[in-house]
C-alpha positions as CSV (number, residue, x, y, z in Angstrom):
1,M,0.0,0.0,0.0
2,K,1.4,3.4,-1.0
3,R,1.7,6.1,1.6
4,R,-0.2,9.3,0.7
5,K,2.2,12.1,1.4
6,H,-0.4,14.8,1.4
7,V,-2.1,13.3,4.5
8,G,1.1,13.2,6.5
9,S,2.2,16.7,5.4
10,S,-1.3,18.0,6.3
11,F,-1.0,16.7,9.8
12,D,2.6,18.0,10.1
13,K,1.5,21.5,9.1
14,W,-1.5,21.5,11.4
15,L,0.6,20.2,14.3
16,E,3.1,23.0,13.8
17,E,0.4,25.7,13.5
18,E,-1.4,24.5,16.6
19,G,1.8,23.9,18.6
20,I,0.8,20.4,19.6
21,R,3.5,18.1,20.9
22,A,2.6,14.4,20.7
23,E,4.3,13.5,24.0
24,V,2.0,15.9,25.8
25,D,-1.1,15.9,23.7
26,A,-1.3,12.2,22.6
27,A,-5.0,12.2,23.6
28,A,-5.7,15.1,21.3
29,L,-4.0,13.4,18.4
30,K,-5.9,10.2,19.0
31,T,-9.1,12.3,18.9
32,V,-8.1,13.7,15.5
33,L,-7.3,10.2,14.3
34,A,-10.6,8.8,15.6
35,W,-12.5,11.5,13.7
36,H,-10.4,10.9,10.6
37,V,-11.4,7.3,10.6
38,E,-15.1,8.0,11.5
39,Q,-15.5,10.3,8.6
40,G,-13.6,8.1,6.1
41,M,-11.4,10.9,5.0
42,G,-8.4,8.8,3.8
43,E,-8.9,9.8,0.2
44,R,-8.8,13.6,0.5
45,K,-6.6,16.3,2.0
46,L,-7.3,17.3,5.6
47,S,-7.5,21.0,6.0
48,K,-7.0,23.1,9.2
49,S,-10.7,23.6,9.5
50,D,-11.2,19.8,9.3
51,M,-8.8,19.4,12.2
52,A,-10.3,22.2,14.2
53,R,-13.8,20.6,13.8
54,A,-12.3,17.2,14.8
55,M,-11.0,18.7,18.0
56,R,-14.4,20.2,18.9
57,T,-16.7,17.4,17.9
58,S,-15.1,14.0,17.9
59,R,-15.2,12.8,21.5
60,A,-18.2,10.6,20.7
61,A,-16.4,9.3,17.6
62,L,-13.4,8.3,19.7
63,D,-15.7,6.4,22.1
64,R,-17.3,4.6,19.2
65,L,-13.9,3.7,17.7
66,L,-12.8,2.1,20.9
67,D,-16.1,0.3,21.6
68,P,-15.5,-3.4,21.3
69,K,-18.9,-3.8,19.8
70,N,-18.1,-1.4,17.0
71,E,-17.6,-3.3,13.7
72,S,-17.8,-0.3,11.3
73,V,-14.3,1.2,11.8
74,T,-12.4,1.6,8.5
75,L,-9.0,0.1,9.4
76,R,-7.5,1.0,6.1
77,T,-7.9,4.7,6.6
78,M,-6.8,4.4,10.3
79,A,-3.6,2.7,9.0
80,R,-2.9,5.6,6.6
81,A,-3.4,8.3,9.2
82,A,-1.6,6.5,12.0
83,R,1.5,5.7,9.8
84,A,1.7,9.5,9.0
85,L,1.6,10.2,12.8
86,G,3.6,7.2,13.8
87,K,6.8,8.9,15.1
88,R,4.9,11.5,17.1
89,L,2.3,9.0,18.5
90,R,5.1,6.5,19.1
91,L,2.8,3.8,17.7
92,E,4.1,1.4,15.0
93,L,1.2,0.5,12.8
94,S,1.4,-1.8,9.9
95,A,-1.3,-1.2,7.2
96,E,-1.4,-4.9,6.3
97,A,-1.7,-5.8,10.0
98,C,-4.6,-3.3,10.5
99,L,-6.5,-5.1,7.7
100,S,-6.5,-8.3,9.7
101,P,-9.7,-9.1,11.6
102,M,-7.6,-9.6,14.7
103,A,-6.7,-5.9,14.6
104,K,-10.3,-5.3,15.8
105,S,-9.6,-7.2,19.0
106,P,-10.3,-5.1,22.2
107,R,-6.9,-5.9,23.6
108,R,-5.2,-4.1,20.7
109,R,-7.6,-1.2,20.8
110,T,-7.0,-0.8,24.5
111,K,-3.3,-0.1,23.8
112,L,-4.3,2.7,21.5
113,A,-6.8,4.0,24.1
114,E,-4.3,4.2,26.9
115,G,-1.7,6.1,24.9
116,R,1.3,4.4,26.5
117,T,4.7,5.9,26.0
118,V,6.0,2.4,25.2
119,K,6.1,1.5,21.5
120,V,3.1,-0.8,21.0
121,K,2.1,-2.4,17.7
122,V,-1.6,-2.2,17.2
123,G,-3.0,-5.0,15.0
124,R,-1.2,-7.9,13.5
125,K,-0.6,-9.8,10.3
126,A,-3.1,-12.4,9.4
127,T,-1.4,-15.3,11.2
128,S,-3.6,-17.6,13.2
129,R,-2.9,-19.3,16.5
130,P,-2.5,-23.1,16.4
131,A,-5.5,-25.3,16.0
132,Q,-8.2,-25.3,18.7
133,P,-7.7,-27.5,21.8
134,N,-8.0,-31.2,21.2
135,C,-10.8,-31.7,23.8
136,Q,-13.1,-29.2,22.1
137,S,-14.7,-31.9,20.0
138,E,-18.2,-32.1,18.6
139,E,-18.8,-35.4,20.3
140,R,-18.5,-33.6,23.7
141,G,-20.5,-30.6,22.6
142,T,-18.5,-28.3,24.9
143,S,-15.7,-25.8,24.7
144,M,-14.1,-26.8,28.0
145,E,-10.4,-27.5,28.0
146,F,-8.6,-30.0,30.1
147,G,-4.9,-30.1,31.1
148,I,-2.4,-31.6,33.4
149,I,0.1,-29.9,35.8
150,L,3.3,-32.0,36.3
151,P,5.2,-31.0,39.4
152,G,7.8,-33.0,41.2
153,L,8.4,-35.6,38.5
154,D,11.6,-36.4,36.6
155,A,12.1,-35.6,33.0
156,S,11.5,-39.0,31.5
157,R,8.2,-39.4,33.5
158,C,7.0,-36.0,32.4
159,R,7.7,-37.0,28.8
160,D,5.7,-40.2,29.2
161,L,2.8,-38.6,30.8
162,A,2.7,-35.7,28.3
163,Q,2.8,-38.2,25.3
164,A,0.0,-40.2,27.0
165,A,-2.1,-37.0,27.6
166,E,-1.6,-35.9,24.0
167,G,-2.7,-39.3,22.7
168,L,-5.8,-39.1,24.9
169,G,-6.7,-35.7,23.5
170,Y,-5.9,-33.5,26.5
171,D,-5.3,-29.8,25.6
172,L,-2.5,-28.6,27.9
173,I,0.6,-29.7,29.9
174,T,1.9,-27.2,32.5
175,F,4.7,-27.0,35.0
176,P,5.3,-25.0,38.2
177,D,8.1,-22.5,38.7
178,H,9.3,-22.9,42.3
179,L,12.5,-23.5,44.2
180,V,10.3,-25.0,47.0
181,Q,7.1,-26.9,46.5
182,E,5.3,-25.6,49.6
183,G,2.1,-26.9,51.0
184,Y,-0.2,-25.7,53.8
185,D,1.4,-23.5,56.4
186,G,4.9,-23.5,55.0
187,Q,5.4,-27.3,55.0
188,Y,7.5,-28.8,52.2
189,D,9.7,-31.7,51.2
190,P,13.3,-30.5,50.8
191,H,13.9,-33.4,48.3
192,S,11.0,-32.7,46.1
193,L,12.1,-32.6,42.4
194,L,11.8,-29.2,40.9
195,Y,13.5,-28.8,37.6
196,D,14.1,-25.6,35.6
197,P,10.6,-24.8,34.2
198,F,11.9,-23.9,30.7
199,A,14.2,-26.9,30.4
200,I,11.6,-29.4,31.4
201,A,8.9,-27.7,29.2
202,A,11.3,-27.8,26.2
203,T,11.9,-31.5,26.9
204,V,8.2,-32.2,26.7
205,A,7.6,-29.9,23.8
206,D,10.2,-31.8,21.8
207,A,8.5,-35.1,22.7
208,T,5.0,-34.0,21.6
209,K,3.4,-32.5,18.5
210,K,0.0,-31.0,19.3
211,I,-0.6,-30.5,23.0
212,R,-0.1,-27.0,24.3
213,I,2.9,-26.4,26.7
214,G,2.8,-23.8,29.5
215,H,3.4,-23.0,33.2
216,L,1.2,-22.6,36.2
217,V,2.7,-20.2,36.7
218,L,6.1,-18.5,36.0
219,C,7.3,-16.3,38.9
220,N,7.9,-12.8,37.5
221,L,10.4,-12.0,40.3
222,F,12.8,-14.7,39.2
223,R,13.6,-13.2,35.8
224,H,13.9,-9.8,34.1
225,P,11.1,-9.4,31.5
226,A,13.6,-9.3,28.6
227,I,15.0,-12.7,29.7
228,M,11.5,-14.1,30.3
229,A,10.4,-12.9,26.9
230,Q,13.4,-14.5,25.2
231,S,12.9,-17.8,27.0
232,L,9.3,-18.0,26.1
233,V,10.0,-17.2,22.4
234,T,12.6,-20.0,22.4
235,L,10.0,-22.4,23.8
236,D,7.4,-21.2,21.3
237,H,9.8,-22.0,18.5
238,I,10.8,-25.4,19.9
239,S,7.1,-26.3,20.3
240,G,6.1,-25.0,16.9
241,G,3.8,-22.4,18.3
242,R,2.2,-24.3,21.2
243,V,3.2,-22.1,24.2
244,V,0.8,-20.7,26.8
245,V,2.4,-17.9,28.8
246,G,1.5,-18.5,32.4
247,L,2.6,-15.7,34.7
248,G,2.2,-14.7,38.3
249,A,3.5,-12.1,40.8
250,G,5.3,-14.6,43.1
251,W,4.0,-15.7,46.4
252,T,6.1,-18.4,48.2
253,E,8.1,-16.2,50.6
254,T,10.2,-19.1,51.8
255,E,11.9,-19.2,48.4
256,F,13.0,-15.6,48.7
257,Q,14.1,-15.9,52.3
258,M,16.4,-18.8,51.3
259,T,17.9,-17.1,48.3
260,G,18.0,-13.4,49.2
261,I,16.0,-12.5,46.1
262,P,14.0,-9.4,47.0
263,F,10.4,-10.0,48.0
264,P,8.6,-6.7,47.9
265,S,5.1,-6.0,49.1
266,I,2.2,-7.4,47.1
267,G,1.4,-4.0,45.7
268,E,4.9,-3.7,44.3
269,R,4.9,-7.2,43.0
270,L,1.7,-6.5,41.1
271,E,3.2,-3.3,39.7
272,M,6.2,-5.2,38.5
273,L,4.0,-7.9,36.9
274,D,2.0,-5.3,35.0
275,E,5.2,-3.5,33.8
276,A,6.8,-6.8,32.9
277,I,3.9,-7.9,30.7
278,Q,3.9,-4.5,28.9
279,C,7.6,-5.0,28.2
280,M,7.2,-8.5,26.9
281,L,4.3,-7.8,24.7
282,S,6.2,-4.9,23.1
283,L,9.4,-7.0,22.7
284,W,7.3,-9.7,21.0
285,S,5.5,-7.3,18.7
286,N,8.0,-4.5,17.8
287,E,11.3,-4.2,16.1
288,R,12.6,-2.1,19.1
289,T,11.1,-1.2,22.5
290,S,11.7,1.7,24.8
291,F,10.0,1.6,28.1
292,E,10.3,3.8,31.2
293,G,8.6,2.3,34.2
294,R,9.1,2.4,37.9
295,H,10.6,-1.1,38.0
296,Y,11.8,-1.8,34.5
297,R,13.5,0.3,31.8
298,L,14.2,-0.7,28.2
299,H,16.1,1.6,25.7
300,D,15.8,0.6,22.0
301,A,15.7,-3.0,23.1
302,I,15.5,-5.8,20.5
303,L,14.3,-9.4,20.6
304,W,14.6,-11.7,17.6
305,P,13.1,-14.0,16.5
306,K,9.5,-13.1,17.3
307,P,7.1,-15.7,18.6
308,V,5.6,-18.2,16.2
309,Q,2.2,-17.3,17.4
310,K,1.2,-13.8,16.3
311,P,1.3,-11.2,17.7
312,Y,2.3,-13.3,20.7
313,P,1.2,-16.5,22.6
314,P,-2.0,-16.6,24.8
315,I,-1.4,-15.3,28.3
316,L,-2.6,-17.0,31.5
317,L,-2.5,-15.2,34.9
318,G,-3.0,-17.0,38.2
319,G,-4.5,-15.6,41.4
320,S,-7.7,-14.1,42.8
321,G,-6.9,-10.8,44.5
322,N,-8.3,-7.6,43.1
323,G,-4.9,-6.3,41.9
324,L,-4.1,-9.5,40.0
325,L,-7.5,-9.7,38.4
326,R,-7.2,-6.0,37.2
327,I,-4.0,-7.0,35.4
328,A,-5.7,-10.1,34.0
329,A,-8.6,-7.9,32.7
330,K,-6.1,-5.9,30.6
331,Y,-3.9,-8.7,29.2
332,A,-5.0,-12.2,30.0
333,D,-6.6,-14.8,27.7
334,Y,-7.0,-17.1,30.7
335,V,-7.2,-16.4,34.5
336,N,-6.6,-19.3,36.9
337,I,-8.6,-18.5,40.0
338,A,-6.6,-19.7,43.0
339,P,-6.5,-18.9,46.8
340,P,-5.3,-15.4,47.6
341,V,-1.8,-16.2,48.9
342,G,0.2,-13.2,47.6
343,K,-0.1,-10.9,50.6
344,R,0.5,-13.6,53.2
345,G,3.4,-15.3,51.3
346,R,2.2,-18.8,52.1
347,L,-0.8,-21.1,51.7
348,S,-3.1,-21.7,54.6
349,I,-6.5,-23.4,55.1
350,E,-8.0,-20.0,55.8
351,D,-6.9,-18.9,52.3
352,V,-8.6,-21.8,50.8
353,K,-11.8,-21.2,52.8
354,R,-12.0,-17.6,51.4
355,V,-12.6,-18.8,47.9
356,A,-13.9,-22.3,48.5
357,S,-17.5,-21.5,48.0
358,C,-19.1,-21.2,44.6
359,A,-20.5,-17.8,45.6
360,T,-17.1,-16.4,46.3
361,F,-15.6,-17.9,43.2
362,R,-18.5,-16.4,41.2
363,E,-17.8,-13.0,42.7
364,R,-14.2,-13.2,41.6
365,V,-15.2,-14.1,38.1
366,N,-17.7,-11.2,38.0
367,F,-15.0,-8.9,39.2
368,V,-12.6,-9.7,36.4
369,H,-15.4,-9.4,33.9
370,Q,-16.3,-6.0,35.3
371,E,-12.7,-4.8,35.1
372,A,-12.5,-6.1,31.5
373,R,-15.5,-3.9,30.6
374,R,-13.8,-1.0,32.3
375,V,-10.8,-1.3,30.0
376,R,-13.0,-1.9,26.9
377,R,-12.3,-5.6,26.6
378,D,-15.0,-8.3,25.9
379,P,-15.3,-10.2,29.2
380,Q,-15.9,-13.4,27.3
381,A,-12.5,-13.1,25.8
382,I,-11.1,-14.1,29.2
383,R,-11.4,-17.8,29.9
384,I,-11.8,-18.9,33.6
385,S,-9.4,-21.7,34.7
386,A,-9.3,-23.9,37.9
387,I,-6.8,-26.5,39.2
388,V,-8.5,-29.7,40.4
389,T,-7.1,-32.8,42.2
390,P,-9.3,-35.7,41.1
391,T,-10.3,-38.7,43.2
392,I,-12.6,-41.0,41.3
393,T,-14.6,-43.5,43.4
394,D,-16.6,-46.6,42.4
395,S,-19.6,-45.6,44.6
396,A,-21.2,-42.6,46.2
397,A,-20.7,-44.2,49.6
398,V,-16.9,-44.4,49.1
399,A,-17.0,-40.8,47.9
400,Q,-18.7,-39.7,51.1
401,Q,-16.2,-41.6,53.2
402,T,-13.3,-39.9,51.4
403,L,-14.9,-36.5,51.9
404,E,-15.4,-37.1,55.6
405,R,-11.8,-38.1,55.9
406,L,-10.6,-35.0,54.0
407,S,-13.0,-32.9,56.2
408,Q,-11.0,-33.8,59.3
409,Q,-7.7,-33.1,57.6
410,L,-8.7,-29.7,56.1
411,N,-11.1,-28.6,58.8
412,L,-13.8,-28.0,56.1
413,S,-17.2,-29.6,55.9
414,P,-17.7,-32.4,53.4
415,D,-20.2,-30.4,51.5
416,T,-17.8,-27.5,51.2
417,I,-15.1,-29.8,49.8
418,F,-17.4,-31.5,47.4
419,G,-18.8,-28.2,46.1
420,A,-15.5,-26.3,45.9
421,P,-14.8,-25.1,42.4
422,F,-11.1,-26.0,42.7
423,G,-9.0,-28.2,44.9
424,V,-10.2,-31.8,45.5
425,M,-12.8,-33.3,43.1
426,V,-14.2,-36.5,44.8
427,G,-16.9,-38.6,43.5
428,T,-18.1,-41.3,41.0
429,P,-17.6,-40.5,37.4
430,E,-21.3,-39.5,37.2
431,Q,-20.9,-37.1,40.1
432,C,-17.8,-35.6,38.6
433,V,-19.5,-35.0,35.3
434,V,-22.4,-33.2,37.0
435,K,-20.0,-31.1,39.0
436,L,-17.9,-30.0,36.0
437,R,-21.1,-29.2,34.0
438,R,-22.3,-27.1,36.8
439,F,-19.0,-25.3,37.1
440,A,-19.1,-24.5,33.3
441,K,-22.7,-23.3,33.5
442,E,-22.7,-21.4,36.8
443,L,-19.1,-20.3,37.2
444,N,-18.1,-19.8,33.6
445,I,-15.1,-22.2,34.1
446,S,-13.9,-23.3,30.7
447,Q,-10.5,-24.8,31.6
448,V,-9.7,-27.5,34.2
449,V,-6.1,-28.5,35.0
450,F,-5.7,-31.7,36.9
451,H,-2.9,-31.8,39.4
452,A,-0.9,-34.9,38.6
453,R,1.4,-35.3,41.6
454,L,-1.2,-34.7,44.3
455,A,-3.7,-37.0,42.5
456,G,-1.2,-39.6,41.7
457,I,-2.0,-39.3,38.1
458,D,-0.7,-42.0,35.8
459,E,-1.7,-43.2,32.3
460,K,-4.5,-45.4,33.7
461,L,-6.1,-42.5,35.6
462,M,-5.7,-40.1,32.7
463,R,-7.5,-42.5,30.5
464,R,-10.3,-43.0,33.0
465,L,-10.7,-39.3,33.4
466,R,-10.9,-38.9,29.6
467,E,-13.3,-41.7,28.9
468,E,-15.6,-41.7,31.9
469,I,-15.7,-38.0,32.7
470,I,-14.3,-35.6,30.1
471,A,-16.1,-37.3,27.2
472,H,-19.4,-36.7,28.9
473,V,-19.0,-33.1,30.2
């Protein structure tokens, strides 16, 4: 597509006459751009009177442009105008990318709406993500995804289980990112196996072909965002574009006490996570990135190659606090609702109780949806995820006995444990199917990740889950 010089020069002249500086008046320039698109003026010269009228009247046009429901925006004219203003707006817009349907996604529009000083690429070339998850089959009639988390297992066992899961049609294999696999109230086994999360994921990626590979979740405090971005790009290429980027703010305080790695307040950790995601998204999307934040700074930073998945892999964030869910509303494709452990720095029964009820879980889902609307994202673009430890019984009586035993251990009622939307799933196959269907319908859960180590998952149990439960959800 040829650039129309008269459009750019018209803008240049008007900017000089009005004394507008892009760094200060980015909002005003966006308003001009919005009006330009709304009026479809890409084919004729923009006069000073046109610009003045835009400044007076186009607030509503800007709102319509950034409305996720708006399907009438002329992206071709937006690309022409934005390229002419690219250096001043500090936005890098590809005309070809803007013509892709994905350029209309609310996440990309939000970047334009916020007017960040970081270079952000709005839109992307017409390159699709990998095929839809294996378990989303017509025979099941559902869009729920199912995965396995593999902590505390050696590399060969992880390979075997991953290959078995792929053969059975599971969607996702994930790994934790810890130096200590801590349980309730700071308890842990010092000899628990915890391999480097990228090395073990690369091993599994090389041994499989279709199943997605990710983490639940990577600790942001362990790595600078540029290093994290590079490692994830490497894994995306090794896997052929199957990576899911699982991120968290960091919570296991014991790990930081042992190593001396700084462990700031939960507020600072969340700020760092937000900034790190901004840095990574830009590094994955742009030729060069400059970013000035409170915690991270990048100056003409480069990262090559870019991810296989365009513009970048899907993002999963884990947690349930308001701060984490606000970040998820801006960036995440998935949010894994988990006990609120960030502030305390360790997991306790009380933390589990706080989100063990369906009502509390539903309130957390509603909160992230509300925040998504606030930043002009479609709430349904964020999938809700939960970690489940399955125990399949042959009868309802055995299931009740198991629940009563767990009730004594966890100091929770059997009914609370049975109805909890994450944690232990105890019951007959029929009971488990009913439970998962209810979670999908009432809580909007569309991804369930089974905890392999705690459940003692092997190939036999994975097959039973797949054939007796997943196939009927």
